[in-house]
Backbone of each chain as ProteinMPNN parsed JSONL, in Angstrom:
{"seq_chain_A": "XXXXXXXXXXXXXXXXXXXXXXXXXXXXXXXXXXXXXXXXXXXXXXXXXXXXXXXXXXXXXXXXXXXXXXXXXXXXXXXXXXXXXXXXXXXXX", "coords_chain_A": {"N_chain_A": [[277.319, 103.802, 126.971], [278.188, 106.671, 125.147], [276.429, 109.699, 125.118], [275.287, 111.397, 122.252], [273.458, 113.217, 121.464], [272.049, 116.401, 121.783], [269.396, 118.27, 122.686], [268.348, 120.289, 124.188], [268.971, 123.585, 125.397], [270.869, 126.325, 126.86], [269.282, 129.436, 127.856], [269.014, 131.748, 125.236], [270.9, 130.572, 123.68], [271.327, 129.256, 120.56], [271.87, 126.674, 118.444], [273.661, 126.616, 115.277], [272.394, 125.112, 113.288], [269.713, 125.065, 113.91], [267.52, 126.817, 113.0], [267.497, 126.383, 110.212], [267.112, 123.634, 110.066], [264.568, 123.208, 111.287], [263.066, 124.628, 109.432], [263.576, 123.136, 107.156], [262.298, 120.707, 107.781], [259.64, 121.583, 107.823], [259.297, 122.359, 105.133], [259.568, 119.933, 103.873], [257.609, 118.354, 104.828], [255.431, 116.817, 103.817], [256.67, 114.796, 102.25], [258.187, 113.575, 104.238], [256.195, 112.626, 105.957], [254.992, 110.812, 104.212], [257.037, 108.982, 103.94], [257.775, 108.156, 106.567], [255.486, 108.145, 108.121], [253.218, 109.057, 110.835], [255.09, 110.242, 113.478], [257.795, 110.77, 115.867], [260.515, 112.816, 115.05], [263.977, 113.303, 114.419], [266.175, 115.705, 113.221], [269.178, 116.638, 111.691], [271.233, 118.983, 110.293], [269.729, 118.96, 107.908], [269.188, 116.278, 107.512], [267.543, 113.24, 108.268], [268.012, 111.765, 111.32], [266.999, 110.198, 113.279], [264.111, 108.335, 114.227], [260.961, 107.659, 115.848], [258.299, 106.307, 117.907], [257.909, 107.911, 120.036], [259.341, 110.887, 121.516], [261.579, 110.192, 123.126], [262.132, 107.643, 122.057], [262.899, 108.322, 119.475], [265.273, 109.683, 120.002], [266.789, 107.596, 121.133], [266.896, 105.905, 118.917], [268.414, 107.456, 117.155], [270.801, 107.706, 118.62], [271.721, 105.064, 118.57], [272.41, 104.741, 115.914], [274.44, 106.478, 115.355], [277.939, 106.98, 114.811], [280.399, 105.814, 117.196], [282.588, 107.497, 117.553], [281.715, 109.984, 117.004], [281.165, 113.346, 117.981], [279.302, 115.578, 120.198], [276.095, 116.434, 118.953], [273.525, 118.644, 117.672], [270.608, 118.148, 117.02], [267.306, 119.018, 115.739], [263.983, 118.529, 116.955], [260.842, 117.239, 115.925], [257.306, 116.709, 115.898], [255.839, 114.657, 113.693], [252.847, 114.887, 112.2], [249.67, 114.245, 110.668], [247.841, 117.013, 109.604], [245.031, 118.618, 111.046], [242.704, 120.19, 109.033], [241.412, 122.455, 109.934], [241.702, 124.269, 112.909], [240.783, 125.75, 115.428], [240.622, 125.769, 118.518], [238.928, 125.158, 121.475], [238.008, 125.168, 124.928], [235.774, 122.793, 126.218], [234.622, 122.485, 128.701]], "CA_chain_A": [[277.33, 104.467, 125.669], [278.253, 108.133, 125.25], [275.315, 110.367, 124.446], [275.692, 112.375, 121.239], [272.347, 114.1, 121.124], [271.68, 117.47, 122.709], [268.254, 118.991, 122.111], [267.987, 121.406, 125.067], [270.072, 124.542, 125.398], [270.677, 127.463, 127.76], [268.556, 130.585, 127.307], [269.781, 132.607, 124.343], [271.839, 129.81, 122.856], [270.674, 128.52, 119.484], [272.864, 126.121, 117.516], [273.579, 127.142, 113.906], [271.517, 124.325, 112.424], [268.344, 125.003, 114.422], [266.513, 127.46, 112.15], [267.429, 125.752, 108.887], [266.565, 122.276, 110.182], [263.113, 123.311, 111.468], [262.519, 125.069, 108.157], [263.681, 121.982, 106.231], [261.209, 119.771, 108.122], [258.363, 122.156, 107.382], [259.221, 122.354, 103.667], [259.546, 118.541, 103.395], [256.704, 117.629, 105.722], [254.638, 115.802, 103.094], [257.538, 113.658, 101.909], [258.564, 112.89, 105.484], [255.022, 111.874, 106.412], [254.801, 109.68, 103.312], [258.105, 108.006, 104.168], [257.872, 107.657, 107.947], [254.197, 108.158, 108.816], [253.189, 109.911, 112.024], [256.14, 109.817, 114.406], [258.737, 111.791, 116.311], [261.632, 112.797, 114.107], [265.136, 114.149, 114.737], [266.857, 116.13, 111.994], [270.415, 117.397, 111.906], [271.793, 119.453, 109.026], [268.829, 118.568, 106.824], [269.133, 114.824, 107.361], [266.85, 112.54, 109.34], [268.981, 110.909, 112.025], [266.308, 109.318, 114.22], [262.649, 108.375, 114.264], [260.396, 106.787, 116.866], [256.907, 106.602, 118.264], [257.964, 108.999, 121.018], [260.56, 111.713, 121.495], [262.67, 109.38, 123.683], [262.477, 106.579, 121.101], [263.634, 108.94, 118.363], [266.639, 109.943, 120.478], [267.473, 106.294, 121.239], [267.125, 105.448, 117.549], [269.535, 108.226, 116.613], [272.028, 107.356, 119.359], [272.191, 103.744, 118.116], [272.909, 104.764, 114.537], [275.575, 107.391, 115.204], [279.225, 106.334, 115.098], [280.861, 106.107, 118.561], [283.591, 108.562, 117.594], [281.085, 111.285, 116.738], [280.981, 114.195, 119.154], [277.933, 116.013, 120.477], [275.395, 117.13, 117.876], [272.377, 119.401, 118.176], [269.48, 118.049, 116.093], [266.004, 119.521, 116.178], [262.963, 117.485, 117.054], [259.494, 117.659, 115.562], [256.288, 115.664, 115.836], [255.233, 114.601, 112.366], [251.458, 114.427, 112.277], [248.774, 114.802, 109.66], [247.196, 118.182, 110.199], [243.603, 118.883, 110.89], [242.695, 121.378, 108.177], [240.92, 123.611, 110.688], [241.947, 123.926, 114.311], [239.85, 126.409, 116.34], [240.639, 125.016, 119.771], [238.176, 125.764, 122.572], [237.699, 124.26, 126.022], [234.344, 122.482, 126.278], [234.173, 122.757, 130.077]], "C_chain_A": [[277.345, 105.988, 125.88], [277.098, 108.751, 124.484], [275.846, 111.407, 123.474], [274.682, 113.505, 121.099], [272.111, 115.142, 122.207], [270.56, 118.282, 122.054], [267.811, 120.164, 122.979], [269.214, 122.286, 125.27], [269.818, 125.656, 126.41], [269.919, 128.591, 127.06], [269.488, 131.43, 126.427], [270.782, 131.871, 123.473], [271.065, 128.997, 121.818], [271.737, 127.988, 118.537], [272.597, 126.567, 116.079], [272.544, 126.419, 113.046], [270.04, 124.447, 112.785], [267.317, 125.581, 113.443], [266.37, 126.72, 110.812], [266.837, 124.349, 108.979], [265.051, 122.284, 110.441], [262.45, 123.7, 110.153], [262.526, 123.922, 107.148], [262.561, 120.972, 106.511], [259.879, 120.3, 107.602], [258.219, 122.082, 105.864], [259.137, 120.942, 103.094], [258.544, 117.692, 104.172], [255.93, 116.522, 104.991], [255.476, 114.571, 102.758], [257.916, 112.865, 103.17], [257.398, 112.065, 106.016], [254.792, 110.651, 105.526], [255.827, 108.587, 103.596], [258.036, 107.367, 105.547], [256.53, 107.532, 108.652], [254.257, 109.082, 110.03], [254.186, 109.4, 113.047], [256.867, 111.041, 114.955], [259.976, 111.697, 115.433], [262.725, 113.75, 114.592], [265.877, 114.448, 113.445], [268.08, 116.949, 112.363], [271.034, 117.714, 110.553], [271.058, 118.849, 107.827], [268.897, 117.081, 106.507], [268.403, 114.226, 108.549], [267.843, 111.6, 110.011], [268.298, 110.003, 113.042], [264.809, 109.467, 114.103], [262.174, 107.439, 115.359], [258.962, 107.173, 117.154], [256.839, 107.753, 119.263], [259.272, 109.771, 120.827], [261.749, 110.877, 121.984], [263.105, 108.287, 122.714], [263.259, 107.138, 119.92], [265.083, 109.226, 118.77], [267.42, 108.633, 120.576], [267.819, 105.752, 119.857], [268.326, 106.162, 116.933], [270.845, 107.84, 117.299], [272.604, 106.026, 118.87], [272.869, 103.814, 116.754], [274.117, 105.685, 114.348], [276.881, 106.69, 115.552], [279.755, 106.759, 116.473], [281.814, 107.296, 118.628], [282.995, 109.952, 117.372], [280.91, 112.066, 118.044], [279.523, 114.589, 119.338], [277.347, 116.737, 119.263], [274.081, 117.699, 118.411], [271.193, 119.323, 117.201], [268.251, 118.77, 116.629], [265.01, 118.36, 116.165], [261.62, 118.057, 116.632], [258.57, 116.452, 115.598], [255.663, 115.724, 114.453], [253.813, 114.071, 112.52], [250.676, 115.008, 111.105], [247.974, 115.908, 110.315], [245.699, 118.141, 110.015], [243.502, 120.181, 110.088], [242.182, 122.637, 108.869], [241.174, 123.307, 112.156], [240.851, 124.489, 115.215], [239.682, 125.599, 117.632], [239.914, 125.795, 120.862], [237.981, 124.725, 123.662], [236.193, 124.036, 126.062], [233.806, 122.784, 127.67], [235.326, 123.254, 130.903]], "O_chain_A": [[276.594, 106.514, 126.701], [276.821, 108.375, 123.345], [276.731, 112.195, 123.807], [275.019, 114.608, 120.67], [271.99, 114.817, 123.388], [270.753, 118.899, 121.006], [266.977, 120.96, 122.549], [270.345, 121.801, 125.31], [268.67, 125.905, 126.777], [269.917, 128.686, 125.832], [270.6, 131.775, 126.827], [271.437, 132.476, 122.624], [270.244, 128.151, 122.171], [272.434, 128.77, 117.891], [271.46, 126.858, 115.708], [271.899, 127.025, 112.19], [269.19, 123.973, 112.031], [266.349, 124.906, 113.095], [265.259, 126.468, 110.346], [266.133, 123.917, 108.066], [264.327, 121.462, 109.88], [261.399, 123.166, 109.799], [261.579, 123.763, 106.377], [261.949, 120.447, 105.581], [259.091, 119.559, 107.015], [257.139, 121.777, 105.36], [258.69, 120.76, 101.961], [258.624, 116.464, 104.172], [255.797, 115.413, 105.509], [255.037, 113.439, 102.961], [257.953, 111.634, 103.153], [257.588, 110.938, 106.473], [254.441, 109.58, 106.02], [255.515, 107.4, 103.5], [258.22, 106.156, 105.677], [256.445, 106.873, 109.688], [255.237, 109.802, 110.223], [254.126, 108.235, 113.441], [256.597, 112.178, 114.569], [260.428, 110.597, 115.113], [262.451, 114.837, 115.1], [266.17, 113.541, 112.666], [268.03, 117.827, 113.224], [271.321, 116.813, 109.765], [271.656, 118.318, 106.891], [268.687, 116.674, 105.364], [268.606, 114.639, 109.691], [268.442, 110.745, 109.358], [268.945, 109.125, 113.613], [264.291, 110.567, 113.907], [262.898, 106.527, 115.758], [258.473, 108.213, 116.712], [255.845, 108.476, 119.33], [260.166, 109.361, 120.087], [262.799, 110.852, 121.342], [264.299, 108.027, 122.56], [264.18, 106.491, 119.422], [266.005, 109.036, 117.977], [268.574, 108.563, 120.154], [268.903, 105.206, 119.65], [269.153, 105.539, 116.268], [271.871, 107.669, 116.642], [273.821, 105.873, 118.767], [273.787, 103.045, 116.469], [274.747, 105.668, 113.291], [276.926, 105.892, 116.489], [279.59, 107.91, 116.876], [281.851, 108.015, 119.626], [283.676, 110.965, 117.531], [280.549, 111.5, 119.076], [278.626, 114.015, 118.721], [278.02, 117.549, 118.629], [273.593, 117.287, 119.464], [270.818, 120.338, 116.615], [268.166, 119.09, 117.815], [265.183, 117.364, 115.462], [261.295, 119.205, 116.935], [258.993, 115.32, 115.361], [255.037, 116.718, 114.085], [253.613, 112.926, 112.927], [250.969, 116.098, 110.614], [247.489, 115.763, 111.437], [245.176, 117.7, 108.991], [244.151, 121.168, 110.432], [242.481, 123.753, 108.441], [240.89, 122.198, 112.61], [240.046, 123.711, 115.726], [238.72, 124.849, 117.795], [240.244, 126.948, 121.138], [237.807, 123.541, 123.373], [235.421, 124.989, 125.952], [232.686, 123.274, 127.82], [235.158, 123.539, 132.089]]}, "seq_chain_B": "XXXXXXXXXXXXXXXXXXXXXXXXXXXXXXXXXXXXXXXXXXXXXXXXXXXXXXXXXXXXXXXXXXXXXXXXXXXXXXXXXXXXXXXXXXXXXXXXXXXXXXXXXXXXXXXXXXXXXXXXXXXXXXXXXXXXXXXX", "coords_chain_B": {"N_chain_B": [[258.264, 146.183, 124.042], [258.773, 143.428, 121.974], [259.759, 142.654, 118.759], [259.256, 140.112, 116.482], [260.174, 138.23, 113.661], [258.028, 136.221, 111.66], [257.935, 132.896, 110.291], [256.651, 132.397, 107.225], [254.514, 130.348, 105.398], [253.232, 128.629, 102.476], [250.634, 126.477, 101.172], [250.301, 123.991, 102.966], [248.905, 127.177, 103.97], [250.509, 129.029, 106.505], [251.811, 130.407, 109.543], [254.764, 130.479, 111.382], [256.661, 130.215, 114.444], [259.606, 130.272, 116.463], [259.969, 128.628, 119.578], [261.011, 128.603, 122.968], [261.034, 126.457, 125.619], [261.095, 126.412, 129.102], [262.944, 124.06, 130.895], [263.081, 121.641, 133.618], [265.738, 121.297, 134.253], [266.852, 123.722, 133.78], [267.678, 124.322, 131.233], [266.489, 125.008, 127.845], [263.878, 123.797, 125.827], [263.572, 123.537, 122.393], [261.094, 124.5, 120.079], [259.116, 124.49, 117.076], [256.518, 126.352, 116.318], [253.09, 126.701, 115.296], [251.458, 129.727, 114.657], [248.312, 130.421, 115.699], [245.329, 131.8, 115.182], [242.939, 130.719, 115.745], [243.076, 129.378, 118.06], [242.281, 129.276, 121.405], [243.961, 128.877, 123.52], [247.427, 128.081, 123.914], [248.722, 125.085, 122.483], [250.525, 122.278, 123.369], [252.918, 119.568, 123.041], [252.184, 116.68, 124.954], [254.05, 114.847, 125.868], [256.266, 116.264, 126.477], [255.86, 117.402, 128.914], [256.744, 116.285, 131.413], [259.449, 116.866, 131.43], [259.526, 119.567, 131.662], [259.592, 122.71, 133.461], [256.935, 123.222, 135.213], [253.735, 124.47, 136.382], [250.78, 123.534, 138.001], [247.815, 124.959, 138.569], [245.244, 124.226, 139.22], [244.391, 121.004, 139.523], [243.404, 119.546, 136.759], [241.817, 118.037, 133.954], [241.314, 119.194, 130.782], [238.708, 119.24, 128.388], [238.84, 119.443, 124.982], [237.453, 121.076, 122.246], [237.65, 120.693, 118.797], [237.646, 122.694, 116.02], [234.943, 123.036, 116.249], [233.696, 120.639, 115.977], [232.146, 117.896, 117.306], [233.084, 115.27, 117.292], [235.756, 115.614, 117.108], [236.793, 116.13, 119.552], [239.141, 116.21, 122.244], [241.269, 115.322, 125.055], [243.187, 117.25, 127.409], [245.968, 118.305, 129.462], [246.113, 121.025, 131.654], [248.445, 123.531, 132.19], [250.872, 125.838, 133.579], [253.661, 127.23, 131.979], [257.052, 128.322, 131.363], [258.084, 130.394, 128.785], [260.046, 131.503, 125.996], [259.985, 133.435, 123.083], [261.27, 133.325, 119.736], [263.028, 134.432, 116.815], [264.251, 133.747, 113.438], [266.275, 135.487, 113.092], [267.599, 135.606, 115.408], [266.524, 137.182, 117.371], [264.966, 137.528, 120.546], [262.509, 137.022, 123.028], [262.242, 138.078, 126.5], [262.014, 135.507, 129.05], [258.698, 134.379, 129.776], [255.602, 133.665, 131.479], [253.125, 131.33, 130.454], [249.8, 130.068, 130.177], [249.058, 126.832, 129.158], [247.787, 124.157, 127.098], [248.328, 120.693, 127.233], [248.626, 118.065, 125.109], [248.541, 114.735, 123.724], [250.718, 113.783, 121.061], [250.615, 116.123, 119.524], [251.209, 118.761, 117.189], [253.027, 121.693, 117.971], [251.207, 124.605, 118.95], [250.679, 128.053, 118.973], [248.571, 130.07, 120.765], [245.942, 132.34, 121.824], [245.757, 132.921, 124.715], [247.735, 134.545, 126.983], [249.703, 134.984, 125.067], [249.083, 135.713, 122.14], [247.139, 137.458, 122.953], [248.488, 139.569, 123.98], [249.793, 140.778, 121.956], [250.772, 142.31, 118.807], [249.865, 141.284, 115.65], [250.991, 140.59, 112.443], [250.449, 139.569, 109.212], [251.463, 138.995, 105.984], [250.509, 137.521, 103.331], [250.93, 137.76, 100.634], [253.476, 138.755, 100.3], [254.703, 136.871, 101.687], [255.484, 137.247, 104.379], [255.762, 138.095, 107.786], [255.107, 139.307, 111.124], [255.345, 139.331, 114.691], [254.596, 141.249, 117.404], [255.305, 141.575, 120.678], [254.285, 142.249, 124.008], [256.094, 141.91, 126.673]], "CA_chain_B": [[257.723, 145.327, 122.976], [259.767, 142.714, 121.168], [259.205, 142.305, 117.447], [259.874, 138.893, 115.952], [259.697, 137.823, 112.335], [257.419, 134.901, 111.545], [258.191, 132.133, 109.071], [255.354, 132.293, 106.574], [254.532, 129.283, 104.391], [251.991, 128.387, 101.734], [250.342, 125.094, 100.764], [249.226, 124.839, 103.463], [249.28, 128.477, 104.52], [250.823, 128.897, 107.925], [252.876, 131.263, 110.072], [255.374, 129.748, 112.485], [257.617, 130.942, 115.27], [260.403, 129.4, 117.326], [259.646, 128.754, 121.006], [261.911, 127.947, 123.923], [260.29, 126.126, 126.835], [262.016, 126.187, 130.223], [262.934, 122.717, 131.462], [263.435, 121.552, 135.037], [267.191, 121.374, 134.413], [267.294, 125.092, 133.5], [267.827, 124.509, 129.794], [265.252, 125.272, 127.112], [263.518, 122.905, 124.723], [263.198, 124.373, 121.248], [259.99, 124.015, 119.256], [258.697, 125.337, 115.958], [255.075, 126.303, 116.57], [252.19, 127.435, 114.407], [250.667, 130.812, 115.254], [246.955, 130.016, 115.334], [244.329, 132.718, 115.737], [241.753, 129.946, 116.124], [243.331, 128.655, 119.315], [242.075, 130.091, 122.604], [245.105, 128.617, 124.407], [248.491, 127.365, 123.198], [248.658, 123.624, 122.602], [251.887, 121.751, 123.323], [252.945, 118.096, 123.138], [252.108, 116.229, 126.346], [255.223, 114.068, 126.296], [257.284, 117.199, 126.965], [255.489, 118.001, 130.196], [257.57, 115.815, 132.533], [260.781, 117.49, 131.404], [259.404, 121.018, 131.786], [259.322, 123.362, 134.738], [255.541, 123.636, 135.04], [252.879, 124.567, 137.562], [249.363, 123.269, 137.78], [247.09, 125.683, 139.614], [244.091, 123.414, 139.593], [244.585, 119.727, 138.84], [242.233, 119.217, 135.955], [241.993, 117.691, 132.547], [240.32, 119.924, 130.006], [238.276, 118.604, 127.152], [238.978, 120.489, 123.967], [236.699, 120.905, 121.016], [238.452, 121.147, 117.661], [236.905, 123.146, 114.844], [233.51, 122.998, 116.495], [233.164, 119.321, 115.606], [232.129, 117.115, 118.545], [233.898, 114.051, 117.146], [237.176, 115.971, 117.139], [237.164, 116.535, 120.911], [240.198, 115.434, 122.875], [241.568, 115.796, 126.397], [244.514, 117.829, 127.597], [246.324, 118.782, 130.797], [246.322, 122.477, 131.648], [249.564, 123.871, 133.076], [251.623, 127.048, 133.248], [255.074, 126.987, 131.681], [257.803, 129.528, 131.004], [258.442, 130.334, 127.371], [260.538, 132.696, 125.302], [259.795, 133.305, 121.644], [262.515, 133.628, 119.034], [262.925, 134.364, 115.357], [265.443, 133.225, 112.768], [267.333, 136.492, 113.173], [268.196, 135.511, 116.735], [265.83, 138.025, 118.355], [264.418, 136.64, 121.57], [261.818, 137.709, 124.124], [262.56, 137.563, 127.831], [261.109, 134.415, 129.426], [257.439, 134.775, 130.411], [254.742, 132.504, 131.772], [251.868, 131.19, 129.717], [248.968, 128.895, 130.424], [249.009, 126.039, 127.921], [247.194, 122.817, 127.147], [249.268, 119.662, 126.794], [247.909, 116.901, 124.585], [249.43, 113.772, 123.08], [250.93, 113.741, 119.62], [250.161, 117.331, 118.846], [252.201, 119.743, 116.767], [252.873, 122.869, 118.832], [250.38, 125.712, 118.471], [250.655, 129.249, 119.83], [247.236, 130.653, 120.715], [245.705, 133.671, 122.388], [245.972, 133.127, 126.143], [249.07, 134.966, 127.446], [250.638, 135.252, 123.964], [248.494, 136.585, 121.119], [246.324, 138.502, 123.578], [249.351, 140.706, 124.33], [250.644, 140.952, 120.769], [250.321, 142.781, 117.499], [250.193, 140.229, 114.69], [250.89, 141.06, 111.06], [250.804, 138.519, 108.251], [251.303, 139.418, 104.596], [250.697, 136.286, 102.566], [251.397, 138.083, 99.284], [254.932, 138.887, 100.371], [255.157, 135.771, 102.572], [256.23, 137.905, 105.434], [254.91, 138.393, 108.927], [255.8, 139.55, 112.377], [254.571, 139.361, 115.927], [255.2, 142.187, 118.357], [254.704, 141.131, 121.938], [254.57, 143.07, 125.181], [256.418, 141.055, 127.836]], "C_chain_B": [[258.874, 144.683, 122.2], [259.115, 142.3, 119.851], [259.994, 141.144, 116.852], [259.302, 138.586, 114.581], [259.103, 136.425, 112.4], [257.953, 134.208, 110.292], [256.832, 131.89, 108.424], [255.45, 131.304, 105.411], [253.207, 129.277, 103.64], [251.869, 126.88, 101.501], [250.841, 124.044, 101.77], [249.756, 126.15, 104.036], [249.445, 128.406, 106.028], [251.892, 129.912, 108.303], [253.439, 130.569, 111.309], [256.424, 130.597, 113.19], [258.376, 129.935, 116.136], [260.062, 129.692, 118.788], [260.707, 128.032, 121.829], [261.126, 127.714, 125.2], [261.279, 125.775, 127.946], [261.832, 124.792, 130.81], [263.299, 122.763, 132.947], [264.937, 121.707, 135.247], [267.746, 122.763, 134.078], [267.56, 125.368, 132.034], [266.462, 124.738, 129.142], [265.081, 124.28, 125.969], [263.025, 123.767, 123.571], [262.104, 123.709, 120.418], [259.762, 124.987, 118.109], [257.174, 125.261, 115.953], [254.306, 127.137, 115.562], [251.463, 128.52, 115.192], [249.237, 130.637, 114.757], [245.931, 130.94, 115.984], [243.01, 132.003, 116.036], [241.907, 129.25, 117.459], [243.175, 129.599, 120.507], [243.294, 130.03, 123.521], [246.166, 127.888, 123.578], [248.405, 125.865, 123.482], [250.062, 123.07, 122.397], [251.871, 120.242, 123.514], [253.052, 117.62, 124.593], [253.377, 115.515, 126.786], [256.378, 114.966, 126.747], [257.087, 117.56, 128.428], [256.408, 117.565, 131.343], [258.944, 116.462, 132.581], [260.72, 118.978, 131.715], [259.209, 121.463, 133.226], [257.892, 123.915, 134.646], [254.818, 123.707, 136.372], [251.443, 124.275, 137.142], [248.599, 123.935, 138.907], [245.909, 124.874, 140.123], [244.202, 122.117, 138.801], [243.34, 119.379, 138.033], [242.644, 118.859, 134.539], [240.919, 118.439, 131.781], [239.954, 119.126, 128.76], [238.197, 119.696, 126.098], [238.201, 120.112, 122.719], [237.541, 121.453, 119.874], [237.542, 121.481, 116.49], [235.4, 123.034, 115.019], [232.869, 121.666, 116.174], [233.27, 118.404, 116.832], [233.052, 115.903, 118.452], [235.398, 114.349, 117.218], [237.641, 116.356, 118.541], [238.28, 115.635, 121.445], [240.524, 116.056, 124.227], [242.998, 116.329, 126.478], [244.712, 118.188, 129.065], [246.611, 120.27, 130.695], [247.43, 122.819, 132.635], [250.202, 125.182, 132.622], [253.088, 126.687, 133.033], [255.734, 128.32, 131.329], [258.334, 129.386, 129.588], [259.177, 131.604, 126.967], [260.395, 132.421, 123.808], [261.017, 133.852, 120.926], [262.245, 133.657, 117.542], [264.262, 133.956, 114.747], [266.566, 134.244, 112.687], [268.008, 136.503, 114.528], [267.566, 136.438, 117.762], [265.002, 137.141, 119.28], [263.681, 137.48, 122.614], [262.431, 137.284, 125.451], [261.626, 136.384, 128.129], [259.843, 134.973, 130.079], [256.547, 133.553, 130.551], [253.506, 132.505, 130.895], [251.109, 129.986, 130.253], [248.876, 128.139, 129.109], [248.276, 124.732, 128.169], [248.225, 121.844, 126.582], [248.482, 118.427, 126.369], [248.87, 116.019, 123.808], [249.524, 113.972, 121.578], [250.553, 114.989, 118.858], [251.343, 118.165, 118.377], [251.966, 121.013, 117.571], [252.08, 123.994, 118.16], [250.468, 126.854, 119.476], [249.313, 129.944, 119.649], [247.162, 131.962, 121.476], [246.158, 133.836, 123.834], [247.451, 133.387, 126.458], [250.078, 135.223, 126.319], [249.993, 136.218, 122.949], [247.644, 137.688, 121.732], [247.17, 139.666, 124.113], [250.252, 141.078, 123.159], [249.942, 141.721, 119.664], [250.779, 141.726, 116.495], [249.982, 140.751, 113.277], [251.33, 139.918, 110.143], [250.472, 139.026, 106.851], [251.577, 138.196, 103.721], [251.221, 136.571, 101.16], [252.92, 138.169, 99.241], [255.563, 137.731, 101.158], [256.063, 136.305, 103.678], [255.269, 138.148, 106.591], [255.74, 138.677, 110.159], [254.811, 139.562, 113.528], [255.322, 140.284, 116.876], [254.522, 141.951, 119.691], [255.197, 141.972, 123.103], [254.827, 142.141, 126.367], [257.379, 141.791, 128.764]], "O_chain_B": [[259.834, 145.357, 121.826], [258.054, 141.677, 119.838], [261.219, 141.188, 116.736], [258.092, 138.671, 114.368], [259.612, 135.554, 113.106], [258.373, 134.87, 109.343], [255.965, 131.247, 109.016], [256.334, 131.402, 104.56], [252.207, 129.833, 104.093], [252.835, 126.125, 101.612], [251.738, 123.272, 101.434], [250.886, 126.23, 104.518], [248.634, 127.806, 106.734], [252.765, 130.24, 107.5], [252.687, 130.126, 112.178], [256.986, 131.54, 112.633], [257.848, 128.882, 116.493], [259.89, 130.846, 119.182], [261.226, 126.989, 121.43], [260.611, 128.658, 125.799], [262.178, 124.955, 127.76], [260.725, 124.393, 131.172], [263.76, 123.783, 133.46], [265.371, 122.189, 136.292], [268.96, 122.966, 134.087], [267.657, 126.527, 131.63], [265.423, 124.671, 129.799], [266.027, 123.971, 125.245], [262.163, 124.627, 123.754], [262.175, 122.522, 120.099], [260.161, 126.15, 118.167], [256.604, 124.222, 115.62], [254.8, 128.139, 115.046], [250.918, 128.26, 116.265], [248.974, 130.695, 113.556], [245.696, 130.869, 117.191], [242.068, 132.623, 116.528], [240.975, 128.603, 117.938], [243.871, 130.61, 120.594], [243.62, 130.998, 124.207], [245.832, 127.159, 122.644], [248.059, 125.446, 124.587], [250.71, 123.349, 121.388], [250.926, 119.694, 124.081], [253.894, 118.093, 125.357], [253.741, 115.572, 127.961], [257.351, 114.487, 127.328], [258.028, 117.975, 129.104], [256.808, 118.396, 132.159], [259.536, 116.591, 133.652], [261.748, 119.592, 132.0], [258.735, 120.713, 134.08], [257.679, 124.973, 134.054], [255.228, 123.093, 137.357], [250.971, 124.706, 136.091], [248.712, 123.533, 140.065], [245.622, 124.853, 141.32], [244.12, 122.118, 137.573], [242.331, 118.958, 138.598], [243.661, 119.313, 134.015], [239.736, 118.327, 132.102], [240.785, 118.436, 128.169], [237.568, 120.735, 126.3], [238.285, 118.992, 122.215], [238.085, 122.553, 119.972], [236.765, 120.643, 116.032], [234.664, 122.948, 114.036], [231.644, 121.562, 116.103], [234.368, 118.166, 117.335], [233.723, 115.552, 119.423], [236.21, 113.436, 117.371], [238.755, 116.853, 118.709], [238.341, 114.447, 121.128], [240.111, 117.178, 124.517], [243.884, 115.919, 125.728], [243.748, 118.353, 129.813], [247.274, 120.72, 129.761], [247.357, 122.432, 133.801], [250.094, 125.583, 131.464], [253.676, 125.933, 133.809], [255.06, 129.309, 131.038], [258.955, 128.382, 129.241], [258.947, 132.667, 127.544], [260.654, 131.313, 123.337], [261.712, 134.73, 121.438], [261.336, 132.983, 117.057], [265.269, 133.836, 115.444], [267.677, 133.92, 112.267], [268.895, 137.32, 114.773], [268.016, 136.485, 118.907], [264.418, 136.144, 118.856], [264.173, 138.528, 123.033], [263.075, 136.238, 125.524], [260.561, 136.275, 127.522], [259.911, 135.932, 130.849], [256.706, 132.553, 129.85], [252.917, 133.553, 130.628], [251.702, 129.015, 130.72], [248.641, 128.74, 128.06], [248.163, 124.268, 129.304], [248.901, 122.129, 125.593], [247.765, 117.825, 127.168], [249.885, 116.49, 123.296], [248.538, 114.29, 120.913], [250.209, 114.923, 117.678], [252.354, 118.27, 119.071], [250.818, 121.373, 117.829], [252.257, 124.289, 116.978], [250.346, 126.643, 120.683], [248.952, 130.353, 118.545], [248.176, 132.608, 121.739], [246.869, 134.79, 124.151], [248.304, 132.533, 126.219], [251.203, 135.64, 126.594], [250.329, 137.402, 122.916], [247.445, 138.735, 121.115], [246.626, 140.637, 124.639], [251.339, 141.624, 123.348], [248.715, 141.78, 119.59], [251.943, 141.325, 116.493], [248.922, 141.288, 112.955], [252.427, 139.376, 110.279], [249.344, 139.432, 106.574], [252.727, 137.881, 103.413], [251.881, 135.723, 100.56], [253.563, 137.724, 98.289], [256.784, 137.63, 101.274], [257.203, 135.882, 103.87], [254.08, 138.382, 106.372], [256.919, 138.333, 110.23], [253.612, 139.774, 113.351], [256.518, 140.119, 117.118], [253.307, 142.108, 119.818], [256.366, 142.354, 123.17], [253.888, 141.645, 126.99], [257.776, 141.251, 129.796]]}, "name": "protein", "num_of_chains": 2, "seq": "XXXXXXXXXXXXXXXXXXXXXXXXXXXXXXXXXXXXXXXXXXXXXXXXXXXXXXXXXXXXXXXXXXXXXXXXXXXXXXXXXXXXXXXXXXXXXXXXXXXXXXXXXXXXXXXXXXXXXXXXXXXXXXXXXXXXXXXXXXXXXXXXXXXXXXXXXXXXXXXXXXXXXXXXXXXXXXXXXXXXXXXXXXXXXXXXXXXXXXXXXXXXXXXXXXXXXXXXXXXXXXXXXXXXX"}
């Protein structure tokens, strides 16, 4: 199977959809969490194209659903998780 | 000094920045991370670690306390990785090394160690605007 998904890029190269897709996930985070629960999610041009329990599973899920004739695409990946309302991270030891 | 615009959100209030993490294959993994002045060290998703070009100075698992609540403690791997920060205008820092904690299922967080401790941070929630100026 030909891989369609490319999520890593050379230094200084940012695909056109990157900023808008990360922003779209952030603005729709509540709806996405309600629909998919906590998971790894791949978004391309403001559409969810893959989900999974892990990053790799989300990529496999997307690869299976994309048409074979589709060329390479550059989705963004995010971990959808319910947020702790306060973080303050400190090492205990 | 490189000045980068932050993405500032409300409900919940948050400032975010784009990060590029150097992978073993020479490419960069892109993340959208929260700038967190409550985080002593940046926190990154553990499942990324195997793909990244990282160094572990002392093999250890750190136990992290969250929000001062004992029940919220969790474990993480401590490692150094190479990162460059970026904003939506395409401005980009040179790559630089940071010490980070890697924990499972976590949304990326940019904290003080090696990042905010060398930065000027400005957040204007009224205008929903912010920037980070970093010396790398």
